N, C-alpha and C positions, 0 to 999 in steps of 0.2 A: 592584478586580477584576483578576484575573490573566489575561494573554493566553496562558498556558501551556495546552497541550492536556490534557484530562482523560484518565486512563488508559483509560476505556471508550469514548472517542470513536473512530469509525471513520476510517480513512485512505483517501482516494481517490487512485488512481493511474491512469495511462493506459498501455495496452499499446503499446509502441513499433512493433509490426508492423501492428496493425489499428486502433489508436487507440480501442479500446473502453475505457470507464470501468470500473475494477475497484475495488470497495470491500472492504477487509479490516479485521479488528479491529486496533486499535493494538498490542495485545499481540503479535500475529503479526508486524506490521511491525517491532517492536522486536527480535524474536528471529530471524526468518527472513531469509534472504538472497535469496529468490526469491518471486515471486507468479505466478499463472497466470490468464489470462482464460478466459471461457467457451468460446472457440474452441480452447483447448488450448495457446496460446502461453505459454511460460514465460519470464519475464524477471527480471533482477536488480533488487533494490531498493537504491537509493542512500539512505543515511541522512544526514539533515541534522543538524548539531550546533549 
């Protein structure tokens, strides 16, 4: 069994300003450089390799 994330698994992030949990599709996390919480804070996504 592989520990690699599946392509359709969601990615959970936290907004650095309000600490709200943000869930985005893995595909968006792989291509986008920013995410946005429901309060409108936009933040950069750091990609782990």
